[in-house]
N, C-alpha and C positions, 0 to 999 in steps of 0.2 A: 503495500500498499504506498502512497506516496504522502510526503508531509502534509500537503491539502487533502482534505476529507473527502474529496470527490473527483478531482484530477486523478487519472489513471488506477480507480477502484475496480474492480470488477465485481459486476452482479448477473448472478445466476436467476432468469426468473423462468420460474415452472407454469404452466397455465395452457390447457389446453386448447383454450379459445385463440383461434389463431390469428382475427380481425385483433382483439382488445392485445396481444401480446406484441401484434405488429406497431400499432401506435403508442404500447407502454415504450418499447426499443428505442422507438424516433423521438420520445420524450426524454428519456432517461441520457441518450447517446444524447440529446442536443444539453442536455444539463450537466455532460462531462465526464460521463459514465462510460466503462466499458462495458456493454450487454451482450452476457451469452443467453440460449433461450434455448429450452426443451417444451416438448408438447406432453410430457409424462414422466411419473414419477421413475420408472424404468428408463426410460431415457436421460433424467436427470443423475439417478445414482452411476450410468455409466461415463459419465462425463466426468464425475467426482472422482473417477481414477487415475485422471491427467489435469482436472481442474482444480484450482483451488482459490474460490470465490472470496472477495471479502464480505459480501453477503449474499445470501438467497431470498429469494422473492419469491414467494409460496403459496399457489393456491391450494383450495383443499379438495373441492368435487372433480376429482379428474376419473376416466374410465382405467381402469385397470389400476395400480396402485395406486392409493387417493394418498390424501396429502400427511392424514395421519401416519399411517404407514410410512409414508416416506421418510416422518420424521423418527419413528422409528429405528428406522436402518440407519442414519447417517447418527445417530447418537452413541454418547459410549456407553459405559458397563451402568453409570449412574444415572443414565437417562438425559444427559446434557448435551444435546446437538456440537458436532464438532466443528460447523460453522455457525456464523451470525445468521439468525432467520429471522424475517418479516412475514407473517403471516396475512395475505392480502385475499379476501375474499369476499361473496357477497353472502357468505353464511352468516349475514351480523349476530345471530342469536347463538353462535359459537363461542363468543368473546369471554362468557365467565371461564368455558372450558377451559379455552389457551390461557386466559391469565393467570391459573395455575400451574402453569407448564414453564419451564426455562428458554423461552424464545425471546426474543428482545424486544418484538411488539406485534399489536394487534391492528389491521386497518378493513375497514367492511369498505367492498364496491358499493355506487361508485364513489372513488376518494378524489376530492379535491387534488389536484398537481402539485399544490404549494404544502398542502401537508404531507402527501408523498415525497417531495422531493427533501422537506425538512426532519422528517422522520427518518430517512434514508442518510441525511447527514450527522445527525443526531447521534445513532447506532453506529458509525463510523467512525466518529470521534471518539466515543465511549470504547469502543474497542482500541484506538488506536492509543489510548491515554493509558487502558491498560497493559498495552503491549511493553509501554517505554517502561511502564512500573515496575515491569517483571525482567526489563532487560538491563543492559547497564547506561544505557542511552538517560543523561542527567535530564530533568523534565527540567523546561523552558520556561521561565517568568519575565513578564512585562512588568515593571515596577513605574506608575506615573505620578511621579512625586515630584512638586516644584521649587521644595527647597533642599537646597543642595546638599546641605549637611547632613538631615534626615536620609533623603537619597543614598548617600554614601555608606552609612551606617546599615540604611537597610540589605544595599547590595552587599558588602561585605559578610556580613549575618547569614543570606540566603545562599553567597557562594560558600559559606564554610558548612551550610546545612546539605549543600552536594546540588544546588539547582544551577544552571546557565542563566544569566540575568541579564535581560535588557532593561536601561533608562529611559525613560522619555519625560519630557519636564511638562507637559499638554496638552488638552484632550486633543488639540488638533494633530498633534506631532503621533500621538496614540491610533488615529486616525490613516495618517500616512502609513505608520512603522508595523502596524499589527499584520494587514494585510499578507507585509512578505516575510516577517519573520516567522509566521505562523505558532505562536507561544502554547505553552499546554495550559494558560491559566494569566490572568491578569489582575493583576491588583492596582486599585483606583484609589487614590486620594479624593474624598470628596469633596474638598473646597478647595479646588481649583481656581485659579485665577481664569475671565472670560468665561469658562463653561466647566460647570460643577461635573462631578461624578460622575452624579445622579443623571447626568443631563446625557451625557455621552455615553454611556453607555445602553441604553436603546437602540442608540443609533448603530454600537457595534452589533447588536440581536437582529436587524434588518439587510447588513451587509452579507452577501453569501459567503465571503471569504472566512469571517469571522463570528458569525453566526453560532457556531457551536462550541466558542470557548469559554468554560466557567471565566464570570466577574466575580470578585469581590472587592465593595466599598470597604474606607475604611475614614476614620476621622478621629483624631485622637481628643480634639477638644471636647468631646463629649464625654468625655472622661469625667468631667465638671458639672455633672448633671443635665448636658443637654437631652434632644428627641430626636432619637433615631430615625430620619424620614421612612416613609413606604418604601418596601422593595420595590425598585421598576422592573420592568420586564427584561428578562438575560440577566438578572443579577441573584448569584446563588446567596448571599451573605451579606451582611450590614457590621462591621467592626467598632465598634465604640472605642476604640485606643488605638494608640501608635508605638505599643511595645510590641517589640522586633519577634518575640518567643513567641506570643498569643496572634501574630498575623501568620507565621510560617506553618504554624500548628493549623489554623485555619485551610491555607494550602493546600496543604497536605491531606487535610480529610476531603478536601473536594476531588484533589486526582486520585484520590481509592475510590471513588462513584463510579 
């Protein structure tokens, strides 16, 4: 999988509806994914002998080997699929059943294209973070802090904790740097000049290149009894502190999810 959660990611679409699969492949290819297709569980199982997709998009109602049997065939001894799986089916009543299974997501047809693309990117980003955490590759943290002295302390603390750290001083610099750097998590000071952290965070959530990156807001001035804002869209947590240990602990917790 590439650094970007969409570019070059390989999706295997398993669906017996040829017309639907043609349209879905066209849309997902336009979104930047590499798409392979299979019109049955048997065909998909054969492809998995030589293909290792980043995500399987699976229909349930198919002739021959149905989606549920296919899931069993690709799962390990504990029942966990060996590949990330998004179930996409017209049988919306099956949602409670699949919510109990170790799949990544369930969507009912018809599904808005924006919702489908967003869900796929969220799944890919989540698995990318897990892969980084399990490997020797250090997680990449982007810090947005306008106070040079505070930024230096936080950067050194983060480096000593094993992170790769990029520091920017403003919301504008974040909007320019994050799409290129593709950090694993972003830590933003709320009381930035010109544009507050709570304002720029939702903008990150609507940019296709950054919408899946976890964001944490912090502001040490709230230690004195100020009121934390309502969490804006796309923000995982608000931390009313500037304490380095507390901030890095929260960052680490978000990366574990």
